DSSP file (Angstrom, degrees, kcal/mol; ACC not computed):
  #  RESIDUE AA STRUCTURE BP1 BP2  ACC     N-H-->O    O-->H-N    N-H-->O    O-->H-N    TCO  KAPPA ALPHA  PHI   PSI    X-CA   Y-CA   Z-CA
    1    1 A M              0   0    0      0, 0.0     2,-0.4     0, 0.0     0, 0.0   0.000 360.0 360.0 360.0  34.7   50.0  -87.0  101.6
    2    2 A C        -     0   0    0      1,-0.0     2,-0.2     3,-0.0     3,-0.1  -0.757 360.0-136.5 -89.5 132.7   46.7  -85.6  100.7
    3    3 A S        -     0   0    0     -2,-0.4     2,-0.1     1,-0.1     3,-0.1  -0.501  30.4 -90.6 -87.2 160.2   45.8  -82.3  102.3
    4    4 A E        -     0   0    0     -2,-0.2     2,-0.2     1,-0.1    -1,-0.1  -0.437  45.9-105.7 -69.0 138.8   42.4  -81.6  103.7
    5    5 A Y        -     0   0    0     -2,-0.1     2,-0.6     1,-0.1    -1,-0.1  -0.447  30.6-160.2 -65.8 131.4   39.9  -80.0  101.3
    6    6 A D    >>  -     0   0    0     -2,-0.2     3,-1.7     1,-0.2     4,-0.6  -0.818  11.1-178.2-118.7  90.0   39.4  -76.3  102.1
    7    7 A F  H >> S+     0   0    0     -2,-0.6     3,-1.3     1,-0.3     4,-1.1   0.858  78.3  64.1 -55.3 -41.4   36.1  -75.2  100.5
    8    8 A D  H 34 S+     0   0    0      1,-0.3    27,-0.4     2,-0.2    -1,-0.3   0.666 114.4  32.3 -61.0 -17.7   36.5  -71.6  101.7
    9    9 A H  H <4 S+     0   0    0     -3,-1.7    -1,-0.3    24,-0.1    -2,-0.2   0.318 110.6  64.5-121.3   5.7   39.6  -71.2   99.5
   10   10 A A  H << S+     0   0    0     -3,-1.3     2,-0.4    -4,-0.6    -2,-0.2   0.570 102.1  47.7-101.1 -12.8   38.7  -73.5   96.6
   11   11 A V     <  +     0   0    0     -4,-1.1     2,-0.3    46,-0.0    -1,-0.1  -0.969  67.6 130.1-129.9 143.2   35.6  -71.5   95.4
   12   12 A G        -     0   0    0     -2,-0.4     2,-0.4    21,-0.2    21,-0.2  -0.980  42.7-118.2-173.0 172.1   35.4  -67.8   94.7
   13   13 A Y  E     -A   32   0A   0     19,-1.9    19,-3.0    -2,-0.3     2,-0.4  -0.971  34.5-109.4-127.3 149.3   34.4  -65.1   92.2
   14   14 A I  E     +A   31   0A   0     -2,-0.4    17,-0.2    17,-0.2     3,-0.1  -0.587  32.3 173.0 -81.7 128.7   36.7  -62.6   90.7
   15   15 A V  E     +     0   0A   0     15,-2.8     2,-0.3    -2,-0.4    16,-0.2   0.669  70.0   9.4-104.9 -23.5   36.3  -59.0   91.8
   16   16 A Q  E     -A   30   0A   0     14,-1.2    14,-2.9     2,-0.0     2,-0.5  -0.977  54.8-153.5-159.4 143.8   39.3  -57.5   90.0
   17   17 A V  E     -Ab  29  86A   0     68,-3.5    70,-3.3    -2,-0.3     2,-0.7  -0.983   9.6-163.5-119.8 121.5   41.8  -58.4   87.3
   18   18 A R  E >   -Ab  28  87A   0     10,-3.2    10,-2.5    -2,-0.5     3,-1.0  -0.909  23.9-131.4-107.0 111.2   45.2  -56.6   87.4
   19   19 A E  T 3  S-     0   0    0     68,-2.5    71,-0.2    -2,-0.7     8,-0.1  -0.337  76.5  -4.6 -69.0 141.8   46.9  -57.1   84.0
   20   20 A K  T 3  S+     0   0    0      5,-0.2    -1,-0.2     1,-0.1     7,-0.2   0.794  91.9 124.3  53.6  38.1   50.6  -58.2   83.9
   21   21 A R    <   +     0   0    0     -3,-1.0    75,-3.6     5,-0.8     6,-0.2   0.605  43.9  89.1-103.0 -13.0   51.1  -58.1   87.7
   22   22 A D  S >  S-     0   0    0      4,-2.2     3,-2.1    73,-0.2     6,-0.1  -0.339  93.8 -98.3 -85.1 172.5   52.3  -61.6   88.4
   23   23 A A  T 3  S+     0   0    0     75,-0.5    -1,-0.1     1,-0.3    76,-0.1   0.738 123.5  45.4 -59.0 -26.2   55.9  -62.7   88.4
   24   24 A Y  T 3  S-     0   0    0      3,-0.1    -1,-0.3     2,-0.0     3,-0.1   0.242 120.0-102.2-104.5  12.6   55.6  -64.1   84.9
   25   25 A G  S <  S+     0   0    0     -3,-2.1    -5,-0.2     1,-0.3    -2,-0.1   0.565  83.6 118.4  81.7   8.9   53.7  -61.2   83.3
   26   26 A S  S    S-     0   0    0      1,-0.2    -4,-2.2    -6,-0.2    -5,-0.8  -0.358  71.3 -65.2 -95.5-175.0   50.2  -62.8   83.4
   27   27 A E        -     0   0    0     -7,-0.2    16,-0.6    -6,-0.2     2,-0.5  -0.283  34.0-143.7 -75.2 153.1   47.2  -61.5   85.2
   28   28 A Q  E     -AC  18  42A   0    -10,-2.5   -10,-3.2    14,-0.1     2,-0.4  -0.976  19.9-156.2-111.9 127.5   46.8  -61.2   88.9
   29   29 A Y  E     -AC  17  41A   0     12,-2.9    12,-2.6    -2,-0.5     2,-0.6  -0.876  10.9-147.7-109.8 132.3   43.2  -61.9   90.1
   30   30 A L  E     -AC  16  40A   0    -14,-2.9   -15,-2.8    -2,-0.4   -14,-1.2  -0.900  25.6-166.8 -96.2 122.6   41.6  -60.7   93.3
   31   31 A V  E     -AC  14  39A   0      8,-3.1     8,-2.1    -2,-0.6     2,-0.5  -0.923  16.6-144.6-117.2 129.0   39.1  -63.4   94.3
   32   32 A R  E     -AC  13  38A   0    -19,-3.0   -19,-1.9    -2,-0.4     6,-0.2  -0.822  22.9-153.7 -91.7 130.1   36.4  -63.2   97.0
   33   33 A H    >   -     0   0    0      4,-2.8     3,-2.4    -2,-0.5    30,-0.3  -0.609  29.8 -99.4-101.2 164.4   36.0  -66.5   98.8
   34   34 A P  T 3  S+     0   0    0      0, 0.0    28,-2.6     0, 0.0    29,-0.2   0.791 121.4  57.1 -52.9 -33.5   32.9  -67.8  100.6
   35   35 A N  T 3  S-     0   0    0    -27,-0.4    26,-0.1    26,-0.2   -26,-0.0   0.478 122.2-105.5 -80.2  -0.1   34.1  -66.7  104.1
   36   36 A G  S <  S+     0   0    0     -3,-2.4     2,-0.1     1,-0.3    -1,-0.1   0.272  75.7 136.5  97.4 -10.0   34.4  -63.1  102.7
   37   37 A E        -     0   0    0    -29,-0.1    -4,-2.8    -5,-0.1     2,-0.5  -0.374  46.5-139.5 -71.0 147.3   38.1  -63.0  102.5
   38   38 A L  E     +C   32   0A   0     -6,-0.2     2,-0.3    -2,-0.1    -6,-0.2  -0.920  25.3 174.8-105.3 136.3   39.9  -61.6   99.5
   39   39 A H  E     -C   31   0A   0     -8,-2.1    -8,-3.1    -2,-0.5     2,-0.4  -0.980  29.2-122.3-136.5 148.3   43.0  -63.3   98.1
   40   40 A T  E     -C   30   0A   0     -2,-0.3     2,-0.4   -10,-0.2   -10,-0.2  -0.741  26.3-164.0 -89.8 142.5   45.2  -62.7   95.1
   41   41 A H  E     +C   29   0A   0    -12,-2.6   -12,-2.9    -2,-0.4     2,-0.3  -0.985   9.2 178.8-127.5 137.7   45.5  -65.6   92.7
   42   42 A E  E     +C   28   0A   0     -2,-0.4   -14,-0.1   -14,-0.2     3,-0.1  -0.969  60.6   9.5-137.6 150.7   48.2  -65.9   90.0
   43   43 A N  S    S+     0   0    0    -16,-0.6     2,-0.3    -2,-0.3    -1,-0.2   0.913  96.5 127.3  47.5  53.0   49.2  -68.5   87.4
   44   44 A Q        -     0   0    0     -3,-0.1     2,-0.3     2,-0.0    -1,-0.2  -0.967  55.3-131.0-138.9 149.9   46.0  -70.4   88.0
   45   45 A S        -     0   0    0     -2,-0.3     2,-0.3    -3,-0.1    -3,-0.0  -0.707  21.0-155.3-100.1 158.6   43.1  -71.7   86.0
   46   46 A F        -     0   0    0     -2,-0.3     2,-0.4     2,-0.0    -2,-0.0  -0.938   8.8-134.9-131.2 152.4   39.4  -71.2   86.8
   47   47 A W        -     0   0    0     -2,-0.3     2,-0.4     0, 0.0    -2,-0.0  -0.908  16.4-136.9-107.0 136.5   36.3  -73.1   86.1
   48   48 A L        -     0   0    0     -2,-0.4     2,-0.3     0, 0.0     6,-0.0  -0.749  18.5-143.4 -88.7 136.2   33.1  -71.3   85.0
   49   49 A L        -     0   0    0     -2,-0.4     2,-0.0     1,-0.1     0, 0.0  -0.763  14.8-118.0 -99.1 146.3   29.9  -72.5   86.6
   50   50 A N     >  -     0   0    0     -2,-0.3     4,-2.5     1,-0.1     5,-0.2  -0.316  41.1 -94.5 -71.4 168.5   26.6  -72.7   84.8
   51   51 A E  H  > S+     0   0    0      1,-0.2     4,-2.2     2,-0.2     5,-0.2   0.880 124.3  52.1 -53.5 -45.5   23.7  -70.6   86.1
   52   52 A E  H  > S+     0   0    0      1,-0.2     4,-1.9     2,-0.2    -1,-0.2   0.936 113.9  41.9 -55.9 -50.1   22.3  -73.4   88.3
   53   53 A H  H  > S+     0   0    0      1,-0.2     4,-2.6     2,-0.2    -1,-0.2   0.811 109.3  59.6 -72.2 -29.5   25.6  -74.1   90.0
   54   54 A Q  H  X S+     0   0    0     -4,-2.5     4,-3.0     2,-0.2     5,-0.2   0.940 106.8  47.6 -62.6 -45.1   26.4  -70.3   90.3
   55   55 A G  H  X S+     0   0    0     -4,-2.2     4,-1.2     1,-0.2    -2,-0.2   0.906 112.7  48.3 -60.2 -44.4   23.2  -69.9   92.3
   56   56 A Q  H  < S+     0   0    0     -4,-1.9     4,-0.4    -5,-0.2    -1,-0.2   0.903 114.8  45.1 -64.1 -40.6   24.1  -72.9   94.5
   57   57 A A  H >< S+     0   0    0     -4,-2.6     3,-1.9     1,-0.2    -2,-0.2   0.944 110.5  52.1 -69.2 -46.8   27.6  -71.7   95.1
   58   58 A L  H >< S+     0   0    0     -4,-3.0     3,-1.4     1,-0.3    -1,-0.2   0.728  94.8  70.7 -66.8 -18.7   26.7  -68.0   95.8
   59   59 A A  T 3< S+     0   0    0     -4,-1.2    -1,-0.3     1,-0.2    -2,-0.2   0.750  97.8  53.2 -64.8 -21.6   24.2  -69.1   98.4
   60   60 A L  T <  S+     0   0    0     -3,-1.9     2,-0.3    -4,-0.4    -1,-0.2   0.473  88.4 101.7 -92.6  -1.6   27.2  -70.1  100.5
   61   61 A F    <   -     0   0    0     -3,-1.4   -26,-0.2    -4,-0.2     3,-0.1  -0.639  62.0-149.9 -89.7 141.2   29.0  -66.7  100.3
   62   62 A A  S    S+     0   0    0    -28,-2.6     2,-0.4    -2,-0.3    -1,-0.1   0.830  92.1  35.5 -70.5 -32.5   29.0  -64.1  103.1
   63   63 A Q  S    S-     0   0    0    -30,-0.3    -1,-0.2   -29,-0.2   -27,-0.1  -0.986  81.6-144.4-126.9 135.4   29.3  -61.4  100.5
   64   64 A K    >   -     0   0    0     -2,-0.4     3,-1.8    -3,-0.1     4,-0.3  -0.605  24.3-115.8 -97.6 154.6   27.7  -61.4   97.1
   65   65 A P  G >> S+     0   0    0      0, 0.0     3,-1.4     0, 0.0     4,-0.7   0.804 114.3  64.0 -57.5 -29.1   29.0  -60.0   93.8
   66   66 A T  G 34 S+     0   0    0      1,-0.3    -3,-0.0     2,-0.2     0, 0.0   0.677  97.8  56.1 -69.7 -14.0   26.2  -57.6   93.7
   67   67 A E  G <4 S+     0   0    0     -3,-1.8    -1,-0.3     1,-0.1     0, 0.0   0.485  92.2  74.3 -93.2  -4.6   27.6  -56.0   96.9
   68   68 A E  T <4 S-     0   0    0     -3,-1.4    -2,-0.2    -4,-0.3     4,-0.1   0.974  76.9-165.3 -76.4 -57.4   31.0  -55.3   95.3
   69   69 A G    ><  -     0   0    0     -4,-0.7     3,-1.0     1,-0.1    15,-0.2   0.340  33.5-101.5  79.7 145.8   30.3  -52.3   93.0
   70   70 A S  T 3  S+     0   0    0      1,-0.2    14,-0.4    13,-0.1    -1,-0.1   0.633 119.3  55.1 -79.3 -13.1   32.5  -51.0   90.2
   71   71 A D  T 3  S+     0   0    0     12,-0.1    -1,-0.2    -3,-0.1     2,-0.2   0.348  76.5 123.8 -98.4   6.5   33.8  -48.2   92.3
   72   72 A T    <   -     0   0    0     -3,-1.0    12,-0.6    -4,-0.1     2,-0.6  -0.477  57.3-137.9 -67.9 133.4   35.0  -50.3   95.1
   73   73 A V  E     -D   83   0B   0     -2,-0.2     2,-0.4    10,-0.2    10,-0.2  -0.836  17.4-166.0 -97.1 124.8   38.7  -49.7   95.8
   74   74 A Y  E     -D   82   0B   0      8,-2.9     8,-2.0    -2,-0.6     2,-0.5  -0.913   4.3-156.3-109.8 137.5   40.8  -52.9   96.5
   75   75 A T  E     +D   81   0B   0     -2,-0.4     2,-0.3     6,-0.2     3,-0.1  -0.945  24.7 147.0-119.1 127.0   44.3  -52.6   98.0
   76   76 A V  E  >  +D   80   0B   0      4,-1.1     4,-2.7    -2,-0.5   -46,-0.0  -0.830  47.4  51.1-138.5 179.7   47.0  -55.1   97.6
   77   77 A A  T  4 S-     0   0    0     -2,-0.3    -1,-0.2     1,-0.2    18,-0.0   0.940 130.7 -43.4  53.3  59.1   50.8  -55.0   97.4
   78   78 A E  T  4 S-     0   0    0      1,-0.2    -1,-0.2    -3,-0.1    -2,-0.0   0.901 123.9 -33.0  54.9  49.2   51.5  -52.9  100.4
   79   79 A G  T  4 S+     0   0    0      1,-0.2    -1,-0.2     0, 0.0    -2,-0.2   0.830  84.4 148.3  87.0  33.9   48.8  -50.3   99.8
   80   80 A F  E  <  -D   76   0B   0     -4,-2.7    -4,-1.1     2,-0.0    -1,-0.2  -0.808  32.8-160.1-102.8  93.9   48.4  -50.0   96.1
   81   81 A P  E     +D   75   0B   0      0, 0.0     2,-0.3     0, 0.0    -6,-0.2  -0.480  16.0 171.0 -79.4 142.6   44.7  -49.1   95.7
   82   82 A E  E     -D   74   0B   0     -8,-2.0    -8,-2.9    -2,-0.2     2,-0.3  -0.992  15.3-159.2-146.6 145.1   42.8  -49.6   92.4
   83   83 A S  E     +D   73   0B   0     -2,-0.3   -10,-0.2   -10,-0.2     2,-0.2  -0.902  51.9  57.6-122.0 155.3   39.1  -49.4   91.5
   84   84 A G  S    S-     0   0    0    -12,-0.6     3,-0.1   -14,-0.4   -10,-0.1  -0.435  81.3 -95.2 111.7 170.7   37.4  -51.0   88.5
   85   85 A Y  S    S+     0   0    0      1,-0.3   -68,-3.5    -2,-0.2     2,-0.5   0.917 108.2  33.9 -90.9 -51.1   37.2  -54.5   87.2
   86   86 A I  E    S-b   17   0A   0    -70,-0.2    -1,-0.3   -68,-0.1   -68,-0.2  -0.949  72.1-164.6-110.5 120.3   40.1  -54.8   84.7
   87   87 A I  E     -b   18   0A   0    -70,-3.3   -68,-2.5    -2,-0.5     3,-0.1  -0.908  14.4-138.0-107.9 109.6   43.1  -52.7   85.6
   88   88 A P        -     0   0    0      0, 0.0     2,-0.2     0, 0.0   -68,-0.0  -0.247  31.7 -96.3 -62.9 150.5   45.6  -52.2   82.8
   89   89 A F        -     0   0    0    -71,-0.0     2,-0.4     3,-0.0   -69,-0.1  -0.468  40.8-166.5 -68.4 137.1   49.3  -52.5   83.7
   90   90 A K    >   -     0   0    0     -2,-0.2     3,-2.3   -71,-0.2     2,-0.1  -0.967  30.7-101.2-122.9 141.2   51.0  -49.2   84.4
   91   91 A K  T 3  S+     0   0    0     -2,-0.4     0, 0.0     1,-0.3     0, 0.0  -0.381 110.7  26.2 -62.0 135.3   54.7  -48.7   84.6
   92   92 A G  T 3  S+     0   0    0      1,-0.4    -1,-0.3    -2,-0.1     3,-0.1   0.280  87.2 134.8  94.0  -8.6   55.8  -48.6   88.2
   93   93 A A    <   -     0   0    0     -3,-2.3    -1,-0.4     1,-0.1    -4,-0.0  -0.480  67.2 -94.3 -74.7 146.1   52.9  -50.7   89.4
   94   94 A P        -     0   0    0      0, 0.0     2,-0.4     0, 0.0    -1,-0.1  -0.295  40.4-158.0 -63.2 142.3   53.9  -53.4   91.9
   95   95 A E        -     0   0    0     -3,-0.1   -73,-0.2   -72,-0.0   -74,-0.1  -0.930  25.1-101.4-119.8 145.6   54.5  -56.9   90.4
   96   96 A S        -     0   0    0    -75,-3.6   -68,-0.0    -2,-0.4    -1,-0.0  -0.349  19.8-162.0 -64.4 141.1   54.4  -60.1   92.3
   97   97 A E        +     0   0    0     -2,-0.1     2,-0.6   -75,-0.0    -1,-0.1   0.415  55.8 116.6-102.3   0.9   57.7  -61.6   93.3
   98   98 A N        +     0   0    0      1,-0.1   -75,-0.5     2,-0.0     2,-0.4  -0.577  36.3 174.0 -72.4 113.7   56.2  -65.1   93.8
   99   99 A Q        +     0   0    0     -2,-0.6     2,-0.6   -76,-0.1    -1,-0.1  -0.646   9.1 163.2-122.3  75.4   57.8  -67.4   91.2
  100  100 A H        +     0   0    0     -2,-0.4     2,-0.5     2,-0.0    -2,-0.0  -0.823   9.5 178.3 -95.4 124.6   56.5  -70.8   92.2
  101  101 A L        -     0   0    0     -2,-0.6     2,-0.5     2,-0.0    -2,-0.0  -0.977   7.3-171.6-130.8 119.0   56.9  -73.4   89.4
  102  102 A T        +     0   0    0     -2,-0.5     2,-0.4     2,-0.0    -2,-0.0  -0.932  12.9 173.1-107.9 130.5   55.8  -77.0   89.9
  103  103 A M        -     0   0    0     -2,-0.5     2,-0.5     2,-0.0    -2,-0.0  -0.998  20.6-158.0-142.7 139.3   56.7  -79.4   87.3
  104  104 A A        -     0   0    0     -2,-0.4     2,-0.5     2,-0.0    -2,-0.0  -0.972  11.7-162.6-115.4 133.3   56.4  -83.2   86.9
  105  105 A I        -     0   0    0     -2,-0.5     2,-0.5     2,-0.0    -2,-0.0  -0.958   2.2-166.6-117.0 130.9   58.7  -85.0   84.4
  106  106 A T        -     0   0    0     -2,-0.5     2,-0.6     2,-0.0    -2,-0.0  -0.973   5.9-157.7-116.1 127.3   58.0  -88.5   83.2
  107  107 A I        -     0   0    0     -2,-0.5     2,-0.3     2,-0.0    -2,-0.0  -0.911  12.8-175.4-106.7 123.3   60.7  -90.4   81.4
  108  108 A T        -     0   0    0     -2,-0.6     2,-0.5     2,-0.0    -2,-0.0  -0.857  14.3-146.3-115.8 154.3   59.6  -93.2   79.1
  109  109 A E        -     0   0    0     -2,-0.3     2,-0.4     2,-0.0    -2,-0.0  -0.975   7.5-148.2-124.1 121.1   61.7  -95.6   77.3
  110  110 A N              0   0    0     -2,-0.5    -2,-0.0     1,-0.1     0, 0.0  -0.729 360.0 360.0 -88.0 134.2   60.6  -97.0   73.9
  111  111 A K              0   0    0     -2,-0.4    -1,-0.1     0, 0.0    -2,-0.0   0.387 360.0 360.0-118.8 360.0   61.8 -100.5   73.2
């Protein structure tokens, strides 16, 4: 039941952080993927790459971080535009309704 590895959606760089926008009150990240697509990511961990691996990974991207710019306006959540890297939460800002929770429970018995 293993799904096929999807490189274009497994690697990316963060273009914007929207504070307290996900369903659990944590950050919502706008991530640029190698194929140029932007996707929002929530309730997820990220790995930092060292400089050597950053260069190798970025060589595979259609759009580079240097092409983003701090004044670029990104729109998500049905047309809610924001510019800047870290966007503080504002009352009335759209929040994600996705509440996916995956949990594994292991029961052990001590004898």
